N, C-alpha and C positions, 0 to 999 in steps of 0.2 A: 413790870416787864417793859423793856425798851426795844424798839425796832429801828432805832436811829441809823443803823448801818445800811438800811434799805431806803432811807429817806432821800428824796431828790429836792425837797424844799429846804429853805434855810432853817436852821435849828432854833432860831429865836422866834418863829411863828408859833402861836398857840395852837395846840392840836384841836381845840374846839372849833377853830375856824373852818375845819374840813367837814363838819357836820352841818347839813342844811336844816332849816327850820321844819320843813315838811317831813323830816325823818323822825320827829318825835312821835312816839306811839309805836314805832317799829321795834323797839327793844322790849324785852320782858320787864314786868313791873319790879322784879327783884334785882334788876341790874343796878349796881351802884354807879356813882358818877365816874369812878375810876374805870369801870368796865365799859361805860359808854364812851369815855375818852379813848380807851384802847380800841374799841370797835371803830370809832371814827378815824383813828390813826390807821388801822388796817385798811379801811375803805379808801383812804387817800393813797395807800401804797399799792394795793392790789385791786384788780377788777375781775370778779368771778364771771361777769357777763362775757368778758373777752378771754376767759380761761387763763387769767393771770392769778394763780393761786399761791398762797403762802407755802413754804416748805412743809412736807409731810401733812398737808391739809386733809387729804382723804384718810390717811391712817389715823389722824387725830379724831376725825368725826366718826369713823367706824371703830372697830375694836383694835386698839393699838397693839395689843399683845398677841393678836392672831397672826400666825406665821404666814398666812396667805397674803397679808397686806404689808409684810416686811420687805425690805430691799433684797434683791437677788444676790446670792453669794457669788464670789469670783469663780469662774469656770462652770457656771450653771448650764450654759449653752452646750459646752463640750460634753458634760455629763448626760444631758438630755439626748444629744445625738448618739452618744455611745449606747445609751439604754435602748433607743429606738432601733439601732442597727443590730443590737444583740437580740431583741425580740423578733425582728424580722429575719434573723439568721443570715445576715449579709456580711461578706468579708469586706472590711473597709479599714484602712489604716487610720487610726485615731492619733492625732497629735497629743503629746503629753500635756497634762494640765499645767505643769510648771516646767519651763524649758530647763534642760540639764546640759552641762558641758558634754560634748561628744566624747572627748578623751581628756585625760588630765596627766600632768607631769609634776613631779615633786621638785620644787625649787626652794632656794633658801628663803625662809620666811613664810612658807605655806604652799598651798596647791594653786596652780595657775593653769587655766584651760588653754589648750593649743588646738589649732585647726588640724583636720585630717591630712590635707596636702603637706603641711609642714612635717607632721610626724611620719608620713610616708617617705618624704625626702630624707629625713634623718635615718629612717630604717634602711633605705637604699644605700646611704653612705656607709652605714655600719656593715651591711652585707658585702659591699665592694671591698671594704677594708679587711673583713674576715677572709674573703676569697683571695685577696692579695697576699695576706699572711700565709695562707695555705699553699699558694703557688710558689711564693718566693722563699718559704722556709727551707726547702732542700738546698737552694742556692746559698743562703746564708750559712747553713750547716756545713756546706762544702768549702766555705771560705772564699767564695768568688765575689768579686766587686766589679759591678758593671756601671758604665756611664753610657747613657742612651743619647744618640744623635737623631733618632727617629724611630719609627715602628720596627724597622728591619736592620738597624745599623747602630754602631757605637764601638766601645772598647771594653775589653776585659783586662783589668789590672791585676798583675801577679807580682810576687817578689822573686820567685825562682824561675828562670827562663826555661823554655823547652829544651830538652837534650836532642839536638838535631845533628844527624850525621852529615858531614859535608858531601859525601858521595851520593846522597839521596836528594840533593838540592841543586838547582842550577847554580853555576859557580860564580856569577857576577851580575852586576846591573847591566852590563853590556857584554855580549859574547865576543870572543876574539874575532878578528877579521877573517880568519881562516874557516870559521864555522859558518856554514851556509844553511839558510833556512828558506823554505819555499814561501815566496810572497809574490803578490801581483798588485798592479795598480788598478783601482776602480774609481769611479766618479763619486762625488759627494751624494748625488741623488741615489746611486746604487747602494751606497753605505747606509743612507737613511732608510731605504726600503728594507734592508736586512735587520736593522736595529729594532728591538721591541719597545723602544721609547724614543721620544723626540731628542735629537742631538742638541746639546746646549753649548753655548759659547760665551765667554766673558766679554763684557763691554769695558772692562778695565784690566790692564796689566801695566806694570811699570814701563815707562816709555822706552827704556833701553832694551826691552825684550821684544822679539819679533817671532811671529808664528813660523815654526820650522817644519813640523811634521804632523800628519794625522795618521793614526794607526787604528786598525781594527783587528781584534783578536777573536779567536773562535769562542772562547769562554768555556769554563769548566762547568759542565751541566749539573754537577753535584751541588753547586751553590750559586750559579749564575743562570739567569733566564735569557738565553740568546747571547749574541756577541758582546764584547767589551770594546768601548771606544776610548781612545787616548788622544787628547789634544795637547801638543807640546809647544812651548815658547822657549826661545833660546837667546841668551846674551853671550856674545863671544868677542874676544879681542885677540889680536895677533900674539902668539906665544903664550896665551893663557888658556887653561882648560875652560871650556864653555860651561855656563851655568844654565839650569833649566827650571822652568815652572811647568809641571806636568799635571794635567787634569784627567783622571781616570773615571769614566762613567759606566755604570752597569746597573742592571735591574736584578736584584737578588731573588733566588728561588725561595729562600728562607732567611731568617735572621743571620747576619754576618757581623761578627765582632772581631776587631783587630786586637790581638794579644800584645799588651804593652807592659812596660815596667811600672810598678806601683809608684804613683806620684809624678809620672811623666805626662799625664793627660789631665786636662781640665775642661769644664764646660764653658762655652762661649755662646754668643748670639749672632746669628746671621740673618740678614733681612732678605725676605722674598716677597715681592709684590707689596711692599709696604708693611709686611708683618714680620716680627722678630721671631725666629725659630731657633731651638737649641741645636748646637753643633759641638764637636769635640776638637780641641787643639792638642796635638801630640808633638812632643819635642824629643826627637831621637828615634832610634830603631835598634833591633838586635843585631849584633855582629859576632862572628865566630871565626877564630883562626885555628886551623888544623883540627885536632881532636879536643881542644880545650872547650870548656863550657861557654855558652853564649853570654856575652856581656852587653849591657845597654850603653850605646854611644849616643850622647845627647847634643852634639855640637855640629853635626853635618847633615841633618835632615829635619825640616819642619813640615808638619802635615795637618790638614784640616779634614775631618770626616763629617760630611754634610749629607742630608737626605731631603729631597724635595719631590713631592708627588710620586713617591715610590721608587725614585731613582737615587742611587747612592753615588756620591762624589768623593773620591780620594784626591785631594789637591796637595801636591808636594812641591816644596821649594828648598833652596839652599840658604840656611841662616847666615853663612859667611858672606853672602852678597846682600844682606839686609832683608831677605825674605822671611819676615817674622810673622808673629800672630796677626798684627795689624794689616800687613800687606796681603796675607792669605785670606783674611776676613773680607777685605775689599774685593778681592778676586771672586770669592764665593758669593758675595752679595750681588755682584754684577752679572751672574750667570742668567742667561735667558735663552729661550728657544731660538735655534739658528734658522735664519731666513735664507733659503737657497737662492732667492732672487735678489738679495741685497747686493749692491755694487761693492760697498766698502766693508771692511771688517777690521776690528782693532788688531794691531800687530801684524797686518798683512792679510792676504787672502790666498788660500790654497784651493785648487780645484780637484786635486787628486788625493786619494787615501791609499796608504800602504796596507794591504790586506795580508795578514800573517796567518799561518796555519798553527801557530802556537796558541796554547790555551789562555795564558795570562801575560801581562806585561813583565818584562824582565826587571824593571825597577822594583817590583814588589816580590821578587822571587824568593827572598829569604824571610819573608813575613809568615807568621802563623795566624790563622783565623780560627775563631771559635764558632761552631755551628750548633744548631739544635740537634739533639741526639734522639731520634725516634725510638731507639731501642731502650734508652734509659733517660727518662725525663728529668731525673735528679741531677745529672751532670751533662755538660755538652761534649761533643766530639770535636777534635782538633784536626786541622788540615794545613799542610804546608802549601803556600801559594806557589803555583808553577811546578809542583811535584809531578813526576811521571805517573801516568795512570796505573802502571804495574807496581808502583810502590805501595807496600801495605800501609794503610791508614789506620790510626788508632780509633777505636770505637768509644773508648772511655778515657777521659782526660787524666785519670789518676792511675795509669798503669806504668810499667817499668820503662816503656819507650818515651812517654811524655809525662814525666812527673811534674806537676804544677801545684805548688803550694802557695798560700797567701799568708 
């Protein structure tokens, strides 16, 4: 038997050098020289006086087969604690002897444990997805295609336009000069007090455009929360019809979607306070001549639908003057809360606001909006912007008065 792995002396030293002469007589008479050499070697490696004992020394001297002197098995402490608690009839949560994965998931190649938070997150995502399918299933079944500009705004794209009778809609973007409407002049401070949101102004418009008018409309309470504000910039030359950039600002009562021709709208990004937010660019509008069906005209109006902090902005320009997607996006990205005490303002500064008793701006009088239908959540209701209050409004978008198919 060799204990050379415990030796700290050089291996070339004879083991007998570790036995002292006075140790003779300490060994039994029947010890052979090999056993004496082995004992001397052990004496050199271990010191029982200092409790430096060879491995399993006690078990070797006592009964090696007795279970009482064998090494304890793994988990002995936990088993003992569990037995004590059981005998004392105490409620105590005992950790498992062998750790087990809390939850498992089947992956390619076998089972892989995952954490509870991760599985909870995955379950939440699946639940949200299922709820979205349940909520949007009726919309897809109805053939409706929405683009969202925010929580309460966007567009509804359809192929067939609404059948709108000209007699039930305001006749033009601008009423004839002979038509008189009740209006009065109020200050900017008075207008801001009446609005249910902070007035916004752009810090950028094309240099040729100057601020011409500020309008405040009463607002249609069926879809607008409080008055509507319109900021208008005009570019005019002698003998040429003026061009306008019009910003319509309102706070919606509920989701308001502009009904447009399928393919005439697309998603864009508008920057607010350094963050890019989705918006919608619309090219064109519905037009109707006489009793003929409405057609989509795509070359005389560009529009951005944007929403920021619950306020919806309809920003309209004339593409024939180069007011395209890029220009309107720059105008929308530059919108900021208007400071009543600022001296200068881009495009000029007006101190007065024309307050009209009309519900909505005439520029949008021929537009159709889609609203949430509380009577039938499967389909929306539709309303003509600027329609008279006594005009019957459709409650369901798929009736004979407003057939809309996609």
